[in-house]
C-alpha positions in Angstrom: 0.0 0.0 0.0 1.2 3.6 -0.8 1.7 5.8 2.3 2.9 9.3 2.8 6.0 8.0 4.6 7.1 6.3 1.3 9.4 9.0 -0.1 9.2 7.5 -3.6 5.5 8.4 -3.7 5.6 11.8 -2.0 6.3 13.6 -5.3 3.3 11.9 -6.9 1.1 12.8 -4.0 2.0 16.5 -3.9 1.9 16.7 -7.7 -1.7 15.4 -7.6 -2.5 17.9 -5.0 -1.1 20.8 -7.1 -2.8 19.5 -10.2 -6.2 19.9 -8.6 -5.5 22.7 -6.2 -3.5 25.2 -8.3 -6.2 25.8 -11.0 -8.8 26.2 -8.3 -6.6 28.7 -6.4 -5.9 30.7 -9.5 -9.7 30.6 -10.3 -10.5 31.9 -6.8 -7.8 34.6 -6.9 -9.0 35.9 -10.3 -12.6 35.7 -9.2 -12.2 37.4 -5.9 -9.6 39.9 -7.3 -12.1 41.0 -10.0 -14.8 41.0 -7.4 -12.7 43.4 -5.4 -12.5 45.7 -8.5 -16.3 45.4 -8.9 -16.7 46.3 -5.2 -14.6 49.4 -5.7 -16.6 50.4 -8.8 -19.9 50.0 -6.9 -18.4 51.6 -3.8 -17.6 54.7 -5.7 -21.3 55.2 -6.5 -21.9 55.5 -2.8 -22.2 53.5 0.4 -26.0 52.9 -0.1 -25.4 51.3 -3.5 -22.6 49.1 -2.1 -24.8 48.1 0.9 -27.7 47.3 -1.5 -25.6 45.1 -3.8 -24.0 43.5 -0.8 -27.4 42.5 0.6 -28.7 41.4 -2.8 -25.6 39.3 -3.2 -26.2 37.8 0.2 -29.4 36.4 -1.3 -27.4 35.1 -4.2 -25.0 33.6 -1.7 -27.9 31.7 -0.2 -28.7 30.3 -3.6 -25.1 29.5 -4.4 -24.5 27.7 -1.1 -27.7 25.7 -1.5 -26.2 24.5 -4.8 -22.8 24.0 -3.3 -24.2 22.0 -0.5 -25.9 19.5 -2.7 -23.1 19.4 -5.3 -20.6 18.9 -2.5 -22.5 16.0 -1.1 -22.8 14.4 -4.6 -19.1 15.0 -5.3 -18.3 12.5 -2.5 -19.8 9.8 -4.8 -18.3 11.2 -8.0 -14.8 11.3 -6.4 -15.1 7.7 -5.2 -16.6 6.5 -8.5 -13.7 8.2 -10.3 -11.3 6.3 -8.0 -12.6 3.1 -9.7 -13.3 4.8 -13.1 -17.0 4.0 -13.0 -18.2 6.5 -15.7 -21.7 5.1 -15.9 -22.5 5.9 -12.2 -20.6 9.2 -12.4 -23.1 10.4 -15.1 -26.1 9.1 -13.1 -25.0 11.2 -10.0 -24.4 14.2 -12.3 -27.9 13.9 -13.7 -29.3 14.0 -10.2 -27.3 17.2 -9.5 -28.6 18.8 -12.7 -32.3 18.2 -11.8 -31.8 19.3 -8.2 -29.8 22.4 -9.1 -32.3 23.4 -11.8 -35.2 23.1 -9.3 -33.4 25.3 -6.7 -32.6 27.9 -9.4 -36.2 28.2 -10.5 -37.2 28.8 -6.9 -34.6 31.5 -6.2 -35.1 33.1 -9.6 -38.9 33.5 -8.9 -38.2 35.0 -5.5 -35.7 37.5 -6.9 -37.9 38.6 -9.8 -41.3 38.7 -8.0 -40.5 39.5 -4.4 -37.3 41.6 -4.4 -38.8 44.1 -1.9 -39.5 41.4 0.6 -35.9 40.1 0.3 -34.4 43.5 0.9 -36.6 44.4 3.9 -35.6 41.2 5.7 -32.0 42.6 5.9 -32.3 46.4 6.2 -34.9 49.2 6.7 -33.1 52.0 4.8 -35.5 52.9 1.9 -32.7 54.1 -0.3 -30.8 50.9 0.1 -33.9 48.8 -0.5 -34.7 50.7 -3.8 -31.2 50.0 -5.2 -31.4 46.4 -4.1 -34.8 45.9 -5.8 -33.3 47.2 -9.1 -30.4 44.8 -8.8 -32.4 41.7 -7.9 -35.0 42.1 -10.7 -32.2 41.7 -13.2 -29.8 39.3 -11.6 -32.6 36.8 -11.0 -32.4 36.0 -14.7 -28.9 34.5 -14.3 -29.7 31.9 -11.6 -30.5 29.0 -13.9 -27.3 29.4 -16.0 -25.3 29.7 -12.8 -26.7 26.5 -11.3 -25.8 24.4 -14.4 -22.4 26.0 -14.8 -21.6 25.5 -11.2 -22.4 21.8 -11.5 -20.2 21.4 -14.5 -17.3 23.3 -12.9 -17.5 21.7 -9.5 -17.7 18.1 -10.7 -14.8 18.7 -13.1 -12.6 18.9 -10.0 -13.7 15.5 -8.8 -12.5 13.9 -12.1 -9.3 15.9 -12.4 -10.5 17.9 -15.4 -10.2 21.5 -14.0 -8.0 23.4 -16.5 -10.6 24.2 -19.1 -13.3 25.1 -16.6 -10.9 27.5 -14.9 -10.1 29.2 -18.2 -13.8 29.6 -19.1 -14.6 30.9 -15.6 -11.8 33.4 -15.9 -13.0 34.6 -19.3 -16.6 35.0 -17.9 -15.4 36.9 -14.8 -13.2 39.2 -17.0 -16.1 40.0 -19.3 -18.2 40.6 -16.2 -15.7 43.1 -14.9 -15.3 44.9 -18.2 -19.1 45.2 -18.7 -19.4 46.5 -15.1 -17.1 49.3 -16.0 -18.9 50.1 -19.2 -22.5 49.8 -17.8 -22.1 51.2 -14.3 -20.4 54.4 -15.4 -21.7 54.7 -18.9 -18.5 54.3 -20.9 -18.0 53.9 -24.7 -21.4 55.5 -25.5 -23.5 53.2 -23.2 -25.9 54.8 -20.7 -24.8 55.1 -17.1 -26.9 52.4 -15.3 -25.4 52.2 -11.8 -26.4 49.1 -9.9 -28.6 48.0 -12.8 -25.6 48.0 -15.0 -23.7 45.7 -12.6 -26.6 43.2 -12.7 -26.9 43.3 -16.5 -23.1 42.6 -16.8 -23.4 39.6 -14.5 -26.3 38.1 -16.5 -24.5 38.4 -19.8 -21.2 37.0 -18.4 -22.9 34.0 -16.7 -24.9 33.1 -19.9 -21.6 33.1 -21.9 -20.0 30.9 -19.3 -22.9 28.4 -19.4 -22.7 28.2 -23.2 -18.9 27.8 -23.3 -18.9 25.1 -20.6 -21.5 23.0 -22.4 -19.7 23.4 -25.7 -16.3 22.3 -24.4 -17.5 19.4 -22.3 -19.8 17.9 -25.0 -17.2 18.6 -27.7 -15.4 15.5 -26.2 -18.0 12.7 -26.1 -15.6 10.7 -23.9 -15.7 13.4 -21.2 -17.0 11.7 -18.0 -19.7 14.3 -17.6 -20.8 14.4 -21.3 -23.7 12.0 -20.8 -26.7 11.6 -23.1 -30.1 12.4 -21.7 -30.6 8.7 -20.9 -27.2 8.3 -19.3 -27.8 11.3 -17.0 -31.3 10.4 -15.9 -31.4 6.6 -16.1 -31.4 6.1 -12.3 -33.9 4.3 -10.1 -35.3 5.2 -6.7 -32.8 3.1 -4.7 -29.9 4.9 -6.4 -31.5 8.3 -5.9 -32.0 7.6 -2.2 -28.5 6.3 -1.8 -27.1 9.6 -3.2 -29.6 11.8 -1.3 -28.8 10.0 2.0 -25.3 11.4 1.8 -25.9 14.6 -0.1 -29.0 15.9 1.7 -27.2 16.5 5.1 -24.7 18.6 3.2 -27.5 20.5 1.6 -29.1 21.1 5.0 -25.7 22.0 6.4 -25.0 24.7 3.8 -28.6 25.9 3.9 -28.4 26.2 7.6 -25.0 27.9 7.4 -26.1 30.5 4.8 -29.4 31.2 6.5 -27.6 31.6 9.8 -25.0 34.0 8.3 -27.8 35.9 6.6 -29.4 36.4 10.0 -25.9 37.7 11.1 -26.5 40.3 8.4 -29.7 41.3 10.0 -27.7 42.0 13.2 -25.1 43.9 11.2 -27.8 46.0 9.6 -29.0 47.0 13.1 -25.6 48.5 13.6 -26.1 50.7 10.5 -25.7 51.0 6.7 -22.0 51.8 7.1 -21.5 48.6 9.1 -23.1 46.5 6.3 -20.8 48.1 3.7 -17.8 47.4 6.0 -18.7 43.8 6.4 -19.3 43.4 2.7 -15.8 44.8 1.9 -14.1 42.8 4.7 -15.6 39.5 3.6 -14.6 40.1 0.0 -11.0 40.9 1.1 -11.0 37.9 3.4 -12.2 35.6 0.6 -9.3 36.8 -1.6 -6.8 35.8 1.1 -8.6 32.5 1.7 -8.3 31.4 -2.0 -5.4 29.1 -1.2 -7.5 27.1 1.3 -10.4 26.8 -1.2 -8.0 25.2 -3.6 -6.3 22.8 -1.3 -9.7 22.0 0.3 -10.9 20.9 -3.2 -7.8 18.8 -3.7 -8.2 17.3 -0.2 -11.7 16.2 -0.9 -11.0 14.7 -4.3 -7.8 12.8 -3.2 -9.5 11.4 -0.1 -12.6 10.4 -2.1 -10.5 8.7 -4.8 -8.6 6.6 -2.2 -11.8 5.7 -0.2 -13.3 4.5 -3.5 -10.3 2.2 -3.8 -10.8 1.2 -0.2 -7.4 2.6 0.8 -8.6 4.0 4.2 -5.1 4.3 5.8 -3.9 6.4 2.9 -7.0 8.6 3.0 -6.5 9.2 6.7 -2.9 10.2 6.1 -4.0 12.6 3.4 -6.4 14.2 5.8 -3.8 14.7 8.5 -1.3 16.2 6.0 -3.8 18.7 4.7 -4.8 19.8 8.2 -1.1 20.5 9.1 -0.6 22.4 5.9 -3.7 24.5 6.6 -2.6 25.4 10.1 0.8 26.7 8.9 -0.7 28.5 5.9 -3.5 30.2 7.8 -1.0 31.8 10.3 1.0 33.2 7.4 -2.2 34.4 5.6 -3.5 36.1 8.8 -0.3 38.0 9.3 -0.3 39.0 5.6 -3.9 40.3 5.8 -3.0 42.3 8.9 0.1 43.8 7.3 -1.8 44.9 4.2 -4.9 46.4 5.9 -3.9 50.1 5.3 -3.2 49.8 1.6 -6.5 47.9 1.3 -8.4 50.7 3.0 -6.9 53.3 0.7 -8.6 51.6 -2.3 -12.0 52.7 -1.0 -13.5 56.2 -1.1 -15.2 55.9 2.3 -15.6 58.5 5.0 -13.2 58.5 7.9 -15.6 56.7 10.4 -16.2 53.9 7.9 -12.5 53.6 7.2 -11.9 53.0 10.9 -14.7 50.4 11.0 -13.1 48.7 8.0 -9.6 48.7 9.6 -10.8 47.2 12.9 -12.9 44.6 11.0 -9.9 43.5 8.9 -7.9 43.0 12.1 -10.6 40.7 13.4 -10.6 38.7 10.2 -6.8 38.3 10.4 -6.9 37.2 14.0 -9.5 34.5 13.3 -7.9 33.2 10.1 -6.4 30.2 11.9 -9.6 28.7 13.5 -11.8 29.6 10.6 -9.6 27.9 8.0 -8.9 24.8 10.2 -12.7 24.2 10.6 -13.2 24.7 6.9 -10.5 22.2 6.0 -11.6 19.6 8.5 -15.3 19.8 7.8 -15.4 20.5 4.0 -12.1 19.0 2.9 -11.8 15.9 5.2 -15.0 14.8 7.0 -17.4 15.3 4.1 -15.1 13.5 1.6 -15.3 10.5 3.9 -19.1 10.6 3.8 -19.4 11.8 7.3 -22.0 14.4 6.3 -24.6 13.8 9.0 -22.1 14.6 11.7 -21.0 17.8 9.9 -24.6 18.9 9.6 -25.4 18.4 13.3 -22.2 20.2 14.3 -22.9 23.3 12.3 -26.5 23.4 13.2 -25.5 23.5 16.9 -22.8 26.1 16.6 -24.5 28.5 14.2 -28.0 28.5 15.8 -27.2 28.0 19.4 -23.9 29.8 19.7 -23.2 32.2 16.8 -26.6 33.8 16.3 -27.3 34.4 20.0 -23.8 36.0 20.3 -24.5 38.3 17.3 -27.7 39.7 18.7 -26.5 39.9 22.3 -23.5 41.9 21.0 -25.8 44.3 19.1 -28.9 44.6 21.2 -27.6 44.1 24.7 -23.9 45.2 24.6 -24.3 47.8 21.8 -20.9 46.9 20.5 -19.3 48.4 17.3 -19.2 46.1 14.2 -15.7 44.8 14.7 -16.5 43.5 18.2 -19.8 41.9 16.8 -17.7 40.1 14.2 -15.3 38.9 16.9 -18.2 37.5 19.0 -19.6 35.7 16.0 -16.2 34.2 15.0 -15.4 33.1 18.5 -17.5 29.9 18.1 -14.9 28.7 15.5 -12.3 28.3 18.3 -14.4 25.8 20.2 -15.4 24.0 17.0 -11.7 23.3 16.1 -11.3 21.1 19.2 -14.6 19.3 18.6 -13.8 18.4 15.0 -10.2 17.4 15.8 -11.6 14.6 18.1 -13.7 13.4 15.2 -10.7 13.2 12.9 -8.8 11.0 15.4 -11.8 8.7 15.8 -11.6 7.6 12.1 -15.4 7.2 12.0 -15.5 9.5 9.0 -13.7 7.0 6.7 -16.5 5.5 4.6 -16.4 3.7 1.3 -19.8 4.6 -0.3 -19.4 2.9 -3.7 -18.1 -0.6 -3.1 
């Protein structure tokens, strides 16, 4: 059996990790980097516009994480089936994802197009912010179906080690999105100045192009593992569907709970003020940029562990998990220090008033301090435990910490303690510290090592 202690295999192991992780890291860096540029563009319109788009994108994040939760649960099967090169069942699982993602997209698109005012009023009471948010949602809602299918194609390409082309296409789409934002937000090259509506139109166009390009390049190669015919994608029976849902549904509930919980955090942030919402929006975008490395190695971790469990190599899968956790601990300390050292140049990018700049500075300090526990829990839960099929445990853990610890702390901080936004964030993030110790015990128990496809 191959082990990490066998030096002759270490090069192969880490080459495999980089093959999967590096394109995902590059994709996230480009995506978040251009998102930062977009945030600056919208931020220069004014803080109400930035807060409105931030809240509207929170609704999109709910949709995205619903899809991510289900796709992540299904990818456990696709990774393990790829370990034994079972293309037939890979396509069946992918077909289940397409149907499920499309259904979620229809629901969220309807809500955004028909009830945008209700969505905005859940998060904030400022009528100016609500009006801008309604304008944005009524356009962006048209993109959800394209995004759901594109996301399924891109996400599952990682599980079968086919990431390069999807990263190139995603980068093209994001670049087009950023260029169109510049043109339509400010009215350049003879186009009308559309403000937040321009940002929404740019996103719809870019996401549609991404959808078309992904379909073309995957179905151009009929031997591509995801390029199934209608019958190959949807020729599954009820027992197979239930088998997939049994593992995938807890991840869906987990992500749904997490994103609904963090959206309730936004309600608490909105009680602090519009400036606080804008501050959190910028801080999270900056933090996501610095966390790109972890998203990449998390994807690699899940795929590599899943492949080995599909082959029933449980000892090697466990060794992979421990190695990725150690790498995450070291990298998160370095990343936190880097974020802290760059906080002032980051603040200078934004045209905020002095009080908002101070809130942003303090919030970035909080994000840098909590980088270690946040990334450790991410890697252990998303990268390691889920890839072993331990999805029910992950669901129960997050339900407990979000709803019984994090949310009460958020509202106590705002309504009882009357704390500024950076201390509210610190209170919310503090639950990650306890969670690290809990999930570490689960790793050592080895109960998460499950072969789901044999």
